[in-house]
N, C-alpha and C positions, 0 to 999 in steps of 0.2 A: 330691677335697677335698685340697687341699696343707697339711699339718700340720708346723710347725717348733718344733722345742724346742730352746729356747735356755739353756743354763747360764750360771749368773754372773749372772741377769739384773736381780739389784737394783743391782750394780755402776754406776758412771756410763756404762762402755760398753755394758753389757748393757741397761742403761735404752735409750741411742741405737740400739741394734741393733734391739733389738725394737719401737720405733717405725718404725724404714726399714721393717722387714717388714712390720707392720699394714698400711702405707701400700702396700705392694707388690700390684700388680692380680694377682699369680698365687700370694699365699701368702691362704688362707683363714683358718688361725687359727695362733696364738702361742702356746705353751707353755713360759711361764719359769719354772725352779727356781733357787732359789738358798739358801744355810744362812737366809739371813734373807727372813722373808716380807714382801712390799709388795704394791702396786695391780698386782692380776696377775701376781703371784708366789706358785709354791708354796713352803712352805718345805720343804727335802729336803735331808739330809745326804748328799752324793754318794760318802762312802767306807763307810757304814753304812746306809743308808736304803733302801726299797723304792722301784726306779727302775721298774717294770712300767709303772705306773697311768700317770704322767706323760710315757712314751715311747710308750705305746700308739697302735699308727696311725701314728706319724711317718714322713715322705717324707724329711726332712732334720733335720741334728743339728749344732747350732752350739754349740760347747763354750766358751767363755770363762773358766768359773770357777779360778782360784788362791788357793792360800793364802798365796802371797807378796805381801809388802809390809812397811811400816817396823814393824807392829806382829806380826810374825809370830816364834812362839816357837821355840826352838831343838829341842825335843821335834819340832814340824810338819816341823822342816827334817830329823830323824833318820829321821824316820820318811817322807820323800818322799812325802807329801800330795798332790802334784799327779800324782805319778805312779800313785797310787792311785786319785786319781779319774778319771783319763784311761782308767784298763784299766776300771774300770768302766761308763766313758759308752759306750766301745768295743764293752764286749759288750751292754749296753742297744741299742745301735745293730745289732748282728749278731743280736738277737732279733726285731726288729722289720723288720730286711732294709732298713734305711736305703740311700735311693739316693744320698745327698750326704751329706757329713761334712767341717764348717769346724773347723780347732783352731788355737787360739791359741798359738804359740810367741814366740818373741824372736831377734831378730838374734844376743842374747849369743851365741847357739849355734854362730857361727863363732868363736868365742876373738878375742882381742888378742894378734895376733902381727905382729913386724914384717915378717914376709914376708906380709902379706895383700895381695890386689890390692887396688888402689885403684878404683871399688868394688869389691866382692865380688858373684859373681853365684849364680845358686841352684843351679849347679854344684860351688861350692867345698865341702869336705871341712867335716864338723861336727868342729872342735877347741876347745869349751868349756874356756876356764880350771879349774883342778882346785880352786881357792878358791873359787870362785862357784858356790854350789848349784843357785841358780836356773837357771844357765845349764845346768850339769851334769843338773840334774832334766829340764829340758828337751828337752834329747837325748836322754834314755831314753824320753820321752814321745813323740819324732817315731819312735825306732826300733818303740814300739810302735805308731804309727800306719802307719807304712811295713808290718810284717808285717799288718796288719788289711786295708789297702789290699791286700797280695798275695795273701790270701787270699778275698778279693771284689771279683775283676777287674771285674763290672759297676757297682762302687760307686765316686764319687771319692771323694779325701780331701785336701782342702787344707790344709797345715799352714802359717799366715802368721809370717812370721816380721819383726815391726814394729821400728823404730828404738825409742829413749826417747821417751815419751807426755807429751804438758802438756795442759793446758784450760786454758781463760782463768782468768788470776789463779792459776794453779798446776800445779805440777812433778808428774807421776807418781812416784811413790817411786823409781823408778829413777834418773829424768830430775835427783832430787831428790838421787841418793846420789851423781852425777856433779858437780852445781855442789858440793855441801859436798867434793868434794875438787879444788875448782876451784884450789888452791895448790900441787897436786903438779906440779912439771915436766914439762912436756909438749916434743916437738919443734916449732919453727915451722908446719910443715907437717901435724902430725897433725889430721887433718880428724873430726868428731862431728856428728850428725843429730841431728833434733828432729822428731815429728810429734804434730800435731794430734789431739785425740781424736774428732774431728768428721770427719777423714780418716780414720782409722782406721778407725769404724764404717761408713761408707762402702767401706771396702775387705773387711770381712767380710760385707757385702753383696753386692758383686761378685765376691768369690769364689763364692758359694753362687750368685747367679743364674745367672754364667757356666760352672759344672759344672768349677770349677778344680782340678786334681787333681796332688797334687806340692807339694815347697816354692813359698812364695810370699813375694816380698822385700816389705814395705811400707815405703815411706818419701818423702820429697818427692825432687824431682831436684838434685844436687849434696847440699854439705856447706857446715859453716863451718869455717875454722882457728881456735887458738887467739887468734890476733892478732882475726879477726871479733867471734867470743864477747866478748871485751875491750871491744871497743868497744860492744858494747851492752849491757854488764854497769852498771846503775845506781850501782853502788857499785864502785870500782876496786878490785881485789885486789893484795895482796902476794903476788911469788913467792920463796918460800921457797927455801934450797938443798935439794939435792934431799935429802939424809941427812937433813937436819930436816924436811922434809915429809911425808917418810914417814914418820916417829916419831911424829909430832904427827897426822898422819892416824890411824894405827893404836892410840895413845892417846885420842882422841876417840871411836874405836866403843866401847872397852873402857869408858869411862866413860862413856857413852852422850850425847853431848855432841853427834854428830851421826850422820846415818844412813850409814855409811861403812864398811861391812863389808872386811875385807882382800882379797877378791876382786875389788871394784870398782875398786883401782887401776891394776891392767894395763890396763884397760879404759877408762881416761883417758889411758893414756901411750901406745898402740900403736893402730893402726887396724883398725876393721873396721866402717865404713860399707859400703853397700848399695845396688844398681842397682835400680830399679823397673821396668824395661821391662817384662817378662812382665804385669806387674799393669796397668800402663799399655796393653798390648795390648787388653788383656780389657777394657777402657772405663772404668776408673778414671782418674779426675783429682783432682790435690791443689786443694786451695781455699787451705792456708796453706804457705809457704816455709819451708826451716829457720829462716831470718833470723825472719819474722812468727811462728813458732813459740816459738821461742826467749823474743822479748820478750814474746808474749802469756802464757806460761807463768810470768815473772816479774811479780809482784803489785806493782799502785803501790804506791807508801808515800811518804811526807811527807820521806824523805830523798831524794828525786827532785827534789825542790824545794830543798835545798841547793847551793852555789856548788861548783862541781869542786875549787876548794880544800880546803872545807871538807869535803869528802868523801873526798879523799885524807888528810887528817888522821885523818878518823874509820876510814879503813882501816887505816893505818898502826897506830891504837889496838888496833883487834878484833884484830890479828895478831897484835900483843904480847900483848893478855891471852890469845889463844888459847894461845899458845906458854906463856906462865908455867903457866894454868891445866893444861897438859898435862904441864909438868914438875913442877908441885907433884902432880897427880892418881898420875904415875908413880912418884915417888918415897913417896905414902901407900900406893900397890899393893904396891910392894915391901916394906916394912916390913911391911904386914898379911902378905903371904905368908911372911915370917921369921918374925912372932911363932906364924904357925901351924905352923908346921915345928918 
């Protein structure tokens, strides 16, 4: 009897993966666990809860849970909750002698560096940008997984590194952060990738069913240049001067006007796209290209019915308003700091 444990099972990705596994002919039971209870999902805190019952008899463990997202608190970042969860999940997998483990990481662990290969293969070193806690902590999670794999040579441990994810009509939190930093200047050939959630879910199941071991990139073939992305945007964007764009992005984050933490900006400006050859060789096929995923992730709205000239006028007005708001907010913040001192 094949029993598969899925963490983060109440998330959009977790629900898709659980459904694919339940329909798989080799799977007899899917045990979903999450901080939130749901249909077929046990409410369990991966940091403090008792995992013994949920993991009992599991032949495979698929760890998708993460604390990161638009609503993450600084305390959770400081406590490295994702690292703590991964450590406990691996401990539980050890106790049940799981033969296959699939762990969700991110392509951000490669880091955004001007000398990165385009595209990056799984042999590239992990160099996460130190200002992006998400990438830094996932790199540590991968280190834990690699150590676990070394101690369990008969088991396979796949570490999936997906590109920014989108759903129909909605960008994932990471893709949304990049989108919000779209006015930061980049080179005309700086590439970017977008992965549809359905393709990520099928990649997770492929990694499990094929028994993949080690790092595995997940992304559609190819990538988009900034010029190509701008052509797909429903509303034209104003390209601010670099110094202004960086200051505006920083203040928008501090004032809560946009989900663009400081560590995101280097990932907008330098390449970190990945090759998917290893996953494709295991039988995975994308259903959405980068272009299709990017368009599907941007929710259709009434503004798409407005004439191109009017869109340009609106874009100019929005950019001006953002710059003014950032300047006003910065002044208020500085005055507040001075009063406190």
